[in-house]
C-alpha positions, -999 to 999 in steps of 0.1 A, spaced: -259 586 -304 -286 610 -314 -296 590 -345 -301 556 -328 -319 574 -300 -343 590 -324 -348 557 -343 -355 540 -309 -380 567 -300 -398 563 -333 -399 525 -328 -413 528 -294 -440 552 -306 -449 529 -335 -454 500 -312 -484 518 -297 -478 499 -264 -476 511 -229 -447 489 -219 -419 506 -239 -431 540 -227 -428 528 -191 -393 514 -198 -381 546 -213 -396 566 -185 -379 544 -158 -346 545 -177 -348 582 -182 -354 588 -145 -324 567 -137 -303 586 -162 -315 619 -148 -306 607 -113 -271 594 -123 -261 620 -149 -283 650 -142 -261 677 -158 -259 659 -191 -295 648 -192 -307 684 -185 -285 696 -213 -303 671 -237 -339 679 -226 -343 706 -252 -339 679 -279 -372 664 -267 -393 689 -286 -377 683 -320 -379 646 -313 -416 648 -307 -420 667 -339 -401 640 -358 -423 613 -342 -454 633 -351 -443 636 -387 -430 601 -391 -460 584 -373 -491 606 -376 -516 597 -349 -491 578 -327 -492 603 -299 -530 603 -298 -529 565 -298 -505 564 -269 -527 590 -250 -557 567 -254 -536 537 -244 -527 554 -211 -561 572 -206 -587 549 -222 -624 558 -220 -636 546 -186 -601 545 -171 -571 522 -173 -581 501 -143 -616 495 -158 -601 485 -191 -576 461 -175 -604 446 -153 -628 439 -182 -634 404 -195 -654 399 -227 -679 371 -229 -663 354 -259 -628 354 -244 -612 322 -232 -603 326 -195 -570 307 -201 -559 331 -227 -571 366 -217 -586 386 -189 -568 418 -182 -540 424 -158 -561 439 -129 -588 413 -131 -563 385 -127 -544 400 -97 -568 388 -70 -573 352 -82 -536 348 -90 -525 362 -56 -549 337 -39 -534 309 -60 -499 321 -50 -510 320 -13 -513 282 -15 -476 278 -21 -461 312 -11 -425 303 -1 -413 282 -31 -442 285 -56 -456 258 -78 -424 250 -96 -406 267 -124 -423 264 -158 -452 243 -145 -477 270 -156 -483 263 -193 -498 292 -213 -502 301 -249 -527 303 -277 -519 270 -294 -504 251 -265 -526 219 -260 -512 215 -225 -521 250 -213 -533 250 -177 -530 287 -168 -539 321 -181 -515 344 -198 -507 370 -171 -489 399 -188 -471 403 -155 -438 385 -153 -433 393 -116 -467 377 -108 -459 347 -129 -425 343 -111 -443 346 -78 -466 317 -88 -438 296 -101 -409 302 -77 -425 319 -47 -413 346 -25 -378 331 -22 -374 333 -60 -389 369 -62 -365 381 -35 -336 365 -55 -347 382 -87 -353 415 -70 -318 413 -53 -303 406 -87 -319 437 -103 -314 460 -73 -279 449 -65 -266 452 -100 -283 485 -106 -269 499 -74 -233 487 -82 -236 502 -117 -250 535 -102 -220 538 -79 -196 531 -108 -214 557 -129 -208 583 -103 -172 574 -97 -160 572 -133 -153 597 -160 -178 603 -188 -173 574 -212 -172 547 -185 -196 565 -162 -221 568 -190 -218 531 -198 -225 522 -162 -254 546 -161 -268 532 -193 -266 497 -180 -282 506 -147 -310 524 -166 -315 494 -188 -317 470 -159 -342 492 -140 -362 496 -172 -363 458 -177 -374 453 -141 -403 478 -146 -412 461 -179 -417 428 -162 -448 442 -145 -465 446 -179 -450 418 -199 
């Protein structure tokens, strides 16, 4: 399991994206909560893993640092909108929050309808900006009722798996913990994807 984990970590670092780092952090916290003794035993391997990442991908750690802490701040970066940008294609996550929440307020309960918002670079029927926030997109399309359903699906399954993880012996317990961590990580990733 150490080899695939190292390969996954190198892949995450090579992507130079914030989303996989957020997913790994959320999943790691869930695993630390569910299997604290085993995770604490594995923590010393983080230093050699960082060394391997640094050797395999020079500059990747600095790139990720600048991705999370850009000049001027992350909120300012995500609020910016360049003059030459198409408002239906780009615009930053933070800049779009206010207008999209106002739009969601027009049909808050059931939304506008699933898949009615057409996005994309080459879609001639596009009528909405790319949001880079799946939860916000779902709020617009399926409303609060749909968001509650999705959240119940994520939270309910993660809670059941967490209980199974604590009740079962290591192989099955770790499987349940891994699945719970993956589900939580996916739910977190939806905020930035």
